[in-house]
N, CA, C and O atoms as a Tripos MOL2 file, in Angstrom:
@<TRIPOS>MOLECULE
protein
  220   219    55     0     0
PROTEIN
NO_CHARGES

@<TRIPOS>ATOM
      1 N          12.1180   -0.9810    1.2530 N.3       1 MET1
      2 CA         13.1680    0.0270    1.2230 C.3       1 MET1
      3 C          14.1150   -0.2230    0.0600 C.2       1 MET1
      4 O          14.5960    0.7170   -0.5710 O.2       1 MET1
      5 N          14.3790   -1.4850   -0.2180 N.am      2 THR2
      6 CA         15.2850   -1.8180   -1.3180 C.3       2 THR2
      7 C          14.7380   -1.3320   -2.6500 C.2       2 THR2
      8 O          15.4880   -0.8200   -3.4810 O.2       2 THR2
      9 N          13.4560   -1.4850   -2.8550 N.am      3 MET3
     10 CA         12.8570   -1.0470   -4.1160 C.3       3 MET3
     11 C          12.7650    0.4690   -4.1870 C.2       3 MET3
     12 O          13.0110    1.0420   -5.2480 O.2       3 MET3
     13 N          12.4250    1.1250   -3.1090 N.am      4 VAL4
     14 CA         12.2830    2.5740   -3.1010 C.3       4 VAL4
     15 C          13.6300    3.2510   -3.3270 C.2       4 VAL4
     16 O          13.7090    4.2450   -4.0490 O.2       4 VAL4
     17 N          14.6730    2.7320   -2.7260 N.am      5 SER5
     18 CA         15.9880    3.3460   -2.8680 C.3       5 SER5
     19 C          16.7180    2.8870   -4.1250 C.2       5 SER5
     20 O          17.8180    3.3610   -4.4080 O.2       5 SER5
     21 N          16.1370    1.9960   -4.8590 N.am      6 THR6
     22 CA         16.6530    1.4710   -6.1320 C.3       6 THR6
     23 C          18.0760    0.9250   -6.0310 C.2       6 THR6
     24 O          18.8670    1.0800   -6.9620 O.2       6 THR6
     25 N          18.4040    0.2900   -4.9140 N.am      7 VAL7
     26 CA         19.7150   -0.3350   -4.8040 C.3       7 VAL7
     27 C          19.7090   -1.7320   -5.4000 C.2       7 VAL7
     28 O          20.7690   -2.2990   -5.6660 O.2       7 VAL7
     29 N          18.5460   -2.2820   -5.6070 N.am      8 GLY8
     30 CA         18.4440   -3.5750   -6.2720 C.3       8 GLY8
     31 C          18.5550   -4.7480   -5.3270 C.2       8 GLY8
     32 O          18.7620   -4.5970   -4.1230 O.2       8 GLY8
     33 N          18.4090   -5.9180   -5.9120 N.am      9 PHE9
     34 CA         18.4650   -7.1740   -5.1600 C.3       9 PHE9
     35 C          19.6960   -7.9630   -5.5790 C.2       9 PHE9
     36 O          19.5930   -9.1570   -5.8630 O.2       9 PHE9
     37 N          20.8500   -7.3230   -5.6240 N.am     10 GLY10
     38 CA         22.0720   -7.9140   -6.1710 C.3      10 GLY10
     39 C          22.6250   -9.0920   -5.4200 C.2      10 GLY10
     40 O          22.0050   -9.6170   -4.4950 O.2      10 GLY10
     41 N          23.8030   -9.4970   -5.8350 N.am     11 ASP11
     42 CA         24.4810  -10.6600   -5.2690 C.3      11 ASP11
     43 C          25.0140  -10.3940   -3.8690 C.2      11 ASP11
     44 O          25.1650  -11.3250   -3.0790 O.2      11 ASP11
     45 N          25.2980   -9.1470   -3.5560 N.am     12 ILE12
     46 CA         25.8340   -8.8160   -2.2400 C.3      12 ILE12
     47 C          24.6640   -8.4390   -1.3400 C.2      12 ILE12
     48 O          23.9550   -7.4680   -1.6050 O.2      12 ILE12
     49 N          24.4690   -9.2060   -0.2860 N.am     13 THR13
     50 CA         23.3500   -8.9580    0.6220 C.3      13 THR13
     51 C          23.8410   -8.9620    2.0610 C.2      13 THR13
     52 O          24.8310   -9.6110    2.3990 O.2      13 THR13
     53 N          23.1350   -8.2350    2.8860 N.am     14 ALA14
     54 CA         23.4620   -8.2150    4.3140 C.3      14 ALA14
     55 C          22.9710   -9.5010    4.9640 C.2      14 ALA14
     56 O          21.8640   -9.9670    4.6920 O.2      14 ALA14
     57 N          23.8000  -10.0610    5.8160 N.am     15 THR15
     58 CA         23.3940  -11.2530    6.5560 C.3      15 THR15
     59 C          23.2900  -10.8820    8.0210 C.2      15 THR15
     60 O          24.1220  -10.1380    8.5400 O.2      15 THR15
     61 N          22.2990  -11.3830    8.6690 N.am     16 GLY16
     62 CA         22.0850  -11.0670   10.0800 C.3      16 GLY16
     63 C          21.1810   -9.8540   10.2330 C.2      16 GLY16
     64 O          21.1320   -8.9760    9.3720 O.2      16 GLY16
     65 N          20.4770   -9.8310   11.3350 N.am     17 GLN17
     66 CA         19.5010   -8.7710   11.5760 C.3      17 GLN17
     67 C          20.1650   -7.4100   11.7560 C.2      17 GLN17
     68 O          19.6700   -6.4170   11.2220 O.2      17 GLN17
     69 N          21.2630   -7.3380   12.4900 N.am     18 LEU18
     70 CA         21.9370   -6.0600   12.7080 C.3      18 LEU18
     71 C          22.4260   -5.4770   11.3810 C.2      18 LEU18
     72 O          22.2720   -4.2810   11.1340 O.2      18 LEU18
     73 N          23.0030   -6.3030   10.5460 N.am     19 ALA19
     74 CA         23.4810   -5.8350    9.2420 C.3      19 ALA19
     75 C          22.3260   -5.3270    8.3930 C.2      19 ALA19
     76 O          22.4660   -4.3170    7.7040 O.2      19 ALA19
     77 N          21.2020   -6.0020    8.4310 N.am     20 ARG20
     78 CA         20.0400   -5.5630    7.6560 C.3      20 ARG20
     79 C          19.5160   -4.2200    8.1550 C.2      20 ARG20
     80 O          19.1290   -3.3610    7.3630 O.2      20 ARG20
     81 N          19.5090   -4.0510    9.4600 N.am     21 VAL21
     82 CA         19.0610   -2.7760   10.0290 C.3      21 VAL21
     83 C          20.0140   -1.6580    9.6170 C.2      21 VAL21
     84 O          19.5710   -0.5810    9.2180 O.2      21 VAL21
     85 N          21.2990   -1.9020    9.7110 N.am     22 LEU22
     86 CA         22.2820   -0.8790    9.3370 C.3      22 LEU22
     87 C          22.1970   -0.5240    7.8580 C.2      22 LEU22
     88 O          22.2900    0.6500    7.4980 O.2      22 LEU22
     89 N          22.0260   -1.5040    7.0170 N.am     23 VAL23
     90 CA         21.9060   -1.2460    5.5780 C.3      23 VAL23
     91 C          20.6260   -0.4670    5.2890 C.2      23 VAL23
     92 O          20.6320    0.4340    4.4490 O.2      23 VAL23
     93 N          19.5390   -0.7960    5.9650 N.am     24 THR24
     94 CA         18.2840   -0.0670    5.7830 C.3      24 THR24
     95 C          18.4450    1.3880    6.2060 C.2      24 THR24
     96 O          17.9700    2.2900    5.5170 O.2      24 THR24
     97 N          19.1110    1.6220    7.3340 N.am     25 LEU25
     98 CA         19.3680    2.9910    7.7840 C.3      25 LEU25
     99 C          20.2560    3.7420    6.7940 C.2      25 LEU25
    100 O          20.0450    4.9280    6.5450 O.2      25 LEU25
    101 N          21.2320    3.0650    6.2390 N.am     26 GLN26
    102 CA         22.1140    3.6890    5.2410 C.3      26 GLN26
    103 C          21.3300    4.0710    3.9920 C.2      26 GLN26
    104 O          21.5420    5.1500    3.4390 O.2      26 GLN26
    105 N          20.4340    3.2100    3.5420 N.am     27 MET27
    106 CA         19.6110    3.5210    2.3670 C.3      27 MET27
    107 C          18.7220    4.7280    2.6420 C.2      27 MET27
    108 O          18.5850    5.6000    1.7840 O.2      27 MET27
    109 N          18.1160    4.7910    3.8260 N.am     28 ALA28
    110 CA         17.2550    5.9210    4.1840 C.3      28 ALA28
    111 C          18.0700    7.2090    4.2530 C.2      28 ALA28
    112 O          17.6330    8.2490    3.7600 O.2      28 ALA28
    113 N          19.2500    7.1420    4.8620 N.am     29 PHE29
    114 CA         20.1190    8.3210    4.9250 C.3      29 PHE29
    115 C          20.4900    8.7990    3.5300 C.2      29 PHE29
    116 O          20.4460    9.9970    3.2530 O.2      29 PHE29
    117 N          20.8510    7.8820    2.6590 N.am     30 ASN30
    118 CA         21.2280    8.2540    1.2940 C.3      30 ASN30
    119 C          20.0770    8.9460    0.5680 C.2      30 ASN30
    120 O          20.2920    9.9310   -0.1380 O.2      30 ASN30
    121 N          18.8530    8.4360    0.7380 N.am     31 LEU31
    122 CA         17.7040    9.0750    0.0990 C.3      31 LEU31
    123 C          17.5050   10.4890    0.6290 C.2      31 LEU31
    124 O          17.2720   11.4130   -0.1500 O.2      31 LEU31
    125 N          17.5930   10.6670    1.9310 N.am     32 LEU32
    126 CA         17.4300   11.9960    2.5230 C.3      32 LEU32
    127 C          18.5480   12.9420    2.1000 C.2      32 LEU32
    128 O          18.3010   14.1180    1.8360 O.2      32 LEU32
    129 N          19.7630   12.4390    2.0350 N.am     33 PHE33
    130 CA         20.9040   13.2600    1.6460 C.3      33 PHE33
    131 C          20.7720   13.7330    0.2020 C.2      33 PHE33
    132 O          21.0070   14.9050   -0.0950 O.2      33 PHE33
    133 N          20.4000   12.8320   -0.6850 N.am     34 ILE34
    134 CA         20.2360   13.2010   -2.0870 C.3      34 ILE34
    135 C          19.0730   14.1690   -2.2510 C.2      34 ILE34
    136 O          19.1630   15.1130   -3.0360 O.2      34 ILE34
    137 N          17.9830   13.9490   -1.5240 N.am     35 ALA35
    138 CA         16.8470   14.8710   -1.5950 C.3      35 ALA35
    139 C          17.2510   16.2600   -1.1090 C.2      35 ALA35
    140 O          16.8280   17.2590   -1.6920 O.2      35 ALA35
    141 N          18.0500   16.3440   -0.0680 N.am     36 ALA36
    142 CA         18.5130   17.6360    0.4360 C.3      36 ALA36
    143 C          19.4100   18.3280   -0.5800 C.2      36 ALA36
    144 O          19.3120   19.5410   -0.7660 O.2      36 ALA36
    145 N          20.2800   17.5750   -1.2360 N.am     37 LEU37
    146 CA         21.1390   18.1640   -2.2670 C.3      37 LEU37
    147 C          20.3250   18.6860   -3.4440 C.2      37 LEU37
    148 O          20.6030   19.7680   -3.9600 O.2      37 LEU37
    149 N          19.3300   17.9310   -3.8650 N.am     38 VAL38
    150 CA         18.4780   18.3630   -4.9680 C.3      38 VAL38
    151 C          17.7370   19.6360   -4.5770 C.2      38 VAL38
    152 O          17.6380   20.5620   -5.3820 O.2      38 VAL38
    153 N          17.2200   19.6940   -3.3660 N.am     39 ARG39
    154 CA         16.5060   20.8930   -2.8960 C.3      39 ARG39
    155 C          17.4410   22.0960   -2.8350 C.2      39 ARG39
    156 O          17.0570   23.1930   -3.2390 O.2      39 ARG39
    157 N          18.6490   21.9090   -2.3410 N.am     40 LEU40
    158 CA         19.6230   22.9890   -2.2880 C.3      40 LEU40
    159 C          19.9540   23.4970   -3.6870 C.2      40 LEU40
    160 O          20.0270   24.7050   -3.9100 O.2      40 LEU40
    161 N          20.1510   22.5900   -4.6160 N.am     41 PHE41
    162 CA         20.4360   22.9450   -6.0010 C.3      41 PHE41
    163 C          19.2620   23.7020   -6.6080 C.2      41 PHE41
    164 O          19.4550   24.6860   -7.3210 O.2      41 PHE41
    165 N          18.0480   23.2430   -6.3270 N.am     42 GLN42
    166 CA         16.8460   23.9000   -6.8320 C.3      42 GLN42
    167 C          16.7330   25.3130   -6.2720 C.2      42 GLN42
    168 O          16.4250   26.2460   -7.0130 O.2      42 GLN42
    169 N          16.9760   25.4830   -4.9880 N.am     43 GLN43
    170 CA         16.9090   26.8130   -4.3840 C.3      43 GLN43
    171 C          17.9740   27.7380   -4.9700 C.2      43 GLN43
    172 O          17.7250   28.9280   -5.1660 O.2      43 GLN43
    173 N          19.1450   27.2010   -5.2470 N.am     44 THR44
    174 CA         20.2050   28.0000   -5.8500 C.3      44 THR44
    175 C          19.7990   28.4760   -7.2330 C.2      44 THR44
    176 O          20.0060   29.6390   -7.5810 O.2      44 THR44
    177 N          19.2240   27.5850   -8.0190 N.am     45 LEU45
    178 CA         18.7820   27.9710   -9.3610 C.3      45 LEU45
    179 C          17.6500   28.9770   -9.3050 C.2      45 LEU45
    180 O          17.6320   29.9230  -10.0920 O.2      45 LEU45
    181 N          16.7060   28.7970   -8.3950 N.am     46 GLU46
    182 CA         15.6000   29.7380   -8.2650 C.3      46 GLU46
    183 C          16.0940   31.1050   -7.8220 C.2      46 GLU46
    184 O          15.5580   32.1240   -8.2560 O.2      46 GLU46
    185 N          17.0920   31.1430   -6.9790 N.am     47 GLY47
    186 CA         17.6520   32.4130   -6.5280 C.3      47 GLY47
    187 C          18.3280   33.1710   -7.6450 C.2      47 GLY47
    188 O          18.2990   34.4020   -7.6690 O.2      47 GLY47
    189 N          18.9340   32.4560   -8.5660 N.am     48 ARG48
    190 CA         19.5950   33.1080   -9.6910 C.3      48 ARG48
    191 C          18.6190   33.5860  -10.7380 C.2      48 ARG48
    192 O          18.8890   34.5620  -11.4380 O.2      48 ARG48
    193 N          17.4680   32.9020  -10.8600 N.am     49 ARG49
    194 CA         16.4770   33.2680  -11.8640 C.3      49 ARG49
    195 C          15.6400   34.4670  -11.4620 C.2      49 ARG49
    196 O          15.3190   35.3170  -12.2920 O.2      49 ARG49
    197 N          15.2900   34.5330  -10.1910 N.am     50 SER50
    198 CA         14.3560   35.5800   -9.7600 C.3      50 SER50
    199 C          15.0680   36.9240   -9.6770 C.2      50 SER50
    200 O          16.2160   37.0050   -9.2410 O.2      50 SER50
    201 N          14.3770   37.9700  -10.0970 N.am     51 PRO51
    202 CA         14.9970   39.3020   -9.9970 C.3      51 PRO51
    203 C          15.1320   39.7100   -8.5340 C.2      51 PRO51
    204 O          14.2910   39.3780   -7.6990 O.2      51 PRO51
    205 N          16.1730   40.4130   -8.2550 N.am     52 ARG52
    206 CA         16.4280   40.8300   -6.8790 C.3      52 ARG52
    207 C          15.7240   42.1580   -6.6130 C.2      52 ARG52
    208 O          15.7880   43.1010   -7.4020 O.2      52 ARG52
    209 N          15.0630   42.1840   -5.4860 N.am     53 HIS53
    210 CA         14.3550   43.3930   -5.0820 C.3      53 HIS53
    211 C          15.2300   44.1950   -4.1310 C.2      53 HIS53
    212 O          15.6810   43.6840   -3.1060 O.2      53 HIS53
    213 N          15.4620   45.4360   -4.4740 N.am     54 GLU54
    214 CA         16.2500   46.2980   -3.5910 C.3      54 GLU54
    215 C          15.3540   47.3620   -3.0030 C.2      54 GLU54
    216 O          14.6440   48.0500   -3.7370 O.2      54 GLU54
    217 N          15.3750   47.5070   -1.7030 N.am     55 ASP55
    218 CA         14.5510   48.5060   -1.0300 C.3      55 ASP55
    219 C          15.3540   49.7440   -0.7290 C.2      55 ASP55
    220 O          14.8260   50.7000   -0.1600 O.2      55 ASP55
@<TRIPOS>BOND
     1     1     2 1
     2     2     3 1
     3     3     4 2
     4     3     5 am
     5     5     6 1
     6     6     7 1
     7     7     8 2
     8     7     9 am
     9     9    10 1
    10    10    11 1
    11    11    12 2
    12    11    13 am
    13    13    14 1
    14    14    15 1
    15    15    16 2
    16    15    17 am
    17    17    18 1
    18    18    19 1
    19    19    20 2
    20    19    21 am
    21    21    22 1
    22    22    23 1
    23    23    24 2
    24    23    25 am
    25    25    26 1
    26    26    27 1
    27    27    28 2
    28    27    29 am
    29    29    30 1
    30    30    31 1
    31    31    32 2
    32    31    33 am
    33    33    34 1
    34    34    35 1
    35    35    36 2
    36    35    37 am
    37    37    38 1
    38    38    39 1
    39    39    40 2
    40    39    41 am
    41    41    42 1
    42    42    43 1
    43    43    44 2
    44    43    45 am
    45    45    46 1
    46    46    47 1
    47    47    48 2
    48    47    49 am
    49    49    50 1
    50    50    51 1
    51    51    52 2
    52    51    53 am
    53    53    54 1
    54    54    55 1
    55    55    56 2
    56    55    57 am
    57    57    58 1
    58    58    59 1
    59    59    60 2
    60    59    61 am
    61    61    62 1
    62    62    63 1
    63    63    64 2
    64    63    65 am
    65    65    66 1
    66    66    67 1
    67    67    68 2
    68    67    69 am
    69    69    70 1
    70    70    71 1
    71    71    72 2
    72    71    73 am
    73    73    74 1
    74    74    75 1
    75    75    76 2
    76    75    77 am
    77    77    78 1
    78    78    79 1
    79    79    80 2
    80    79    81 am
    81    81    82 1
    82    82    83 1
    83    83    84 2
    84    83    85 am
    85    85    86 1
    86    86    87 1
    87    87    88 2
    88    87    89 am
    89    89    90 1
    90    90    91 1
    91    91    92 2
    92    91    93 am
    93    93    94 1
    94    94    95 1
    95    95    96 2
    96    95    97 am
    97    97    98 1
    98    98    99 1
    99    99   100 2
   100    99   101 am
   101   101   102 1
   102   102   103 1
   103   103   104 2
   104   103   105 am
   105   105   106 1
   106   106   107 1
   107   107   108 2
   108   107   109 am
   109   109   110 1
   110   110   111 1
   111   111   112 2
   112   111   113 am
   113   113   114 1
   114   114   115 1
   115   115   116 2
   116   115   117 am
   117   117   118 1
   118   118   119 1
   119   119   120 2
   120   119   121 am
   121   121   122 1
   122   122   123 1
   123   123   124 2
   124   123   125 am
   125   125   126 1
   126   126   127 1
   127   127   128 2
   128   127   129 am
   129   129   130 1
   130   130   131 1
   131   131   132 2
   132   131   133 am
   133   133   134 1
   134   134   135 1
   135   135   136 2
   136   135   137 am
   137   137   138 1
   138   138   139 1
   139   139   140 2
   140   139   141 am
   141   141   142 1
   142   142   143 1
   143   143   144 2
   144   143   145 am
   145   145   146 1
   146   146   147 1
   147   147   148 2
   148   147   149 am
   149   149   150 1
   150   150   151 1
   151   151   152 2
   152   151   153 am
   153   153   154 1
   154   154   155 1
   155   155   156 2
   156   155   157 am
   157   157   158 1
   158   158   159 1
   159   159   160 2
   160   159   161 am
   161   161   162 1
   162   162   163 1
   163   163   164 2
   164   163   165 am
   165   165   166 1
   166   166   167 1
   167   167   168 2
   168   167   169 am
   169   169   170 1
   170   170   171 1
   171   171   172 2
   172   171   173 am
   173   173   174 1
   174   174   175 1
   175   175   176 2
   176   175   177 am
   177   177   178 1
   178   178   179 1
   179   179   180 2
   180   179   181 am
   181   181   182 1
   182   182   183 1
   183   183   184 2
   184   183   185 am
   185   185   186 1
   186   186   187 1
   187   187   188 2
   188   187   189 am
   189   189   190 1
   190   190   191 1
   191   191   192 2
   192   191   193 am
   193   193   194 1
   194   194   195 1
   195   195   196 2
   196   195   197 am
   197   197   198 1
   198   198   199 1
   199   199   200 2
   200   199   201 am
   201   201   202 1
   202   202   203 1
   203   203   204 2
   204   203   205 am
   205   205   206 1
   206   206   207 1
   207   207   208 2
   208   207   209 am
   209   209   210 1
   210   210   211 1
   211   211   212 2
   212   211   213 am
   213   213   214 1
   214   214   215 1
   215   215   216 2
   216   215   217 am
   217   217   218 1
   218   218   219 1
   219   219   220 2
@<TRIPOS>SUBSTRUCTURE
     1 MET1         2 RESIDUE 1 A MET
     2 THR2         6 RESIDUE 1 A THR
     3 MET3        10 RESIDUE 1 A MET
     4 VAL4        14 RESIDUE 1 A VAL
     5 SER5        18 RESIDUE 1 A SER
     6 THR6        22 RESIDUE 1 A THR
     7 VAL7        26 RESIDUE 1 A VAL
     8 GLY8        30 RESIDUE 1 A GLY
     9 PHE9        34 RESIDUE 1 A PHE
    10 GLY10       38 RESIDUE 1 A GLY
    11 ASP11       42 RESIDUE 1 A ASP
    12 ILE12       46 RESIDUE 1 A ILE
    13 THR13       50 RESIDUE 1 A THR
    14 ALA14       54 RESIDUE 1 A ALA
    15 THR15       58 RESIDUE 1 A THR
    16 GLY16       62 RESIDUE 1 A GLY
    17 GLN17       66 RESIDUE 1 A GLN
    18 LEU18       70 RESIDUE 1 A LEU
    19 ALA19       74 RESIDUE 1 A ALA
    20 ARG20       78 RESIDUE 1 A ARG
    21 VAL21       82 RESIDUE 1 A VAL
    22 LEU22       86 RESIDUE 1 A LEU
    23 VAL23       90 RESIDUE 1 A VAL
    24 THR24       94 RESIDUE 1 A THR
    25 LEU25       98 RESIDUE 1 A LEU
    26 GLN26      102 RESIDUE 1 A GLN
    27 MET27      106 RESIDUE 1 A MET
    28 ALA28      110 RESIDUE 1 A ALA
    29 PHE29      114 RESIDUE 1 A PHE
    30 ASN30      118 RESIDUE 1 A ASN
    31 LEU31      122 RESIDUE 1 A LEU
    32 LEU32      126 RESIDUE 1 A LEU
    33 PHE33      130 RESIDUE 1 A PHE
    34 ILE34      134 RESIDUE 1 A ILE
    35 ALA35      138 RESIDUE 1 A ALA
    36 ALA36      142 RESIDUE 1 A ALA
    37 LEU37      146 RESIDUE 1 A LEU
    38 VAL38      150 RESIDUE 1 A VAL
    39 ARG39      154 RESIDUE 1 A ARG
    40 LEU40      158 RESIDUE 1 A LEU
    41 PHE41      162 RESIDUE 1 A PHE
    42 GLN42      166 RESIDUE 1 A GLN
    43 GLN43      170 RESIDUE 1 A GLN
    44 THR44      174 RESIDUE 1 A THR
    45 LEU45      178 RESIDUE 1 A LEU
    46 GLU46      182 RESIDUE 1 A GLU
    47 GLY47      186 RESIDUE 1 A GLY
    48 ARG48      190 RESIDUE 1 A ARG
    49 ARG49      194 RESIDUE 1 A ARG
    50 SER50      198 RESIDUE 1 A SER
    51 PRO51      202 RESIDUE 1 A PRO
    52 ARG52      206 RESIDUE 1 A ARG
    53 HIS53      210 RESIDUE 1 A HIS
    54 GLU54      214 RESIDUE 1 A GLU
    55 ASP55      218 RESIDUE 1 A ASP
C-alpha cells in the first residue's frame, strides 16, 4: 500500500498494529478520494466539450 499510494518510506512511521491499520485505511481513502475528484473533473470537461442535444 505504501508503494501504490506513493507516500514513501520516510522517517515518520506508524508504530503498533492499530496505527498501521489506520494509516493503511487513510492511504486507501486518499487514493479513492483523489480518483473520484479526477473522474468528476473529467466528466465536467467532457460535458463542456460535447455538443448539447436539444429535443
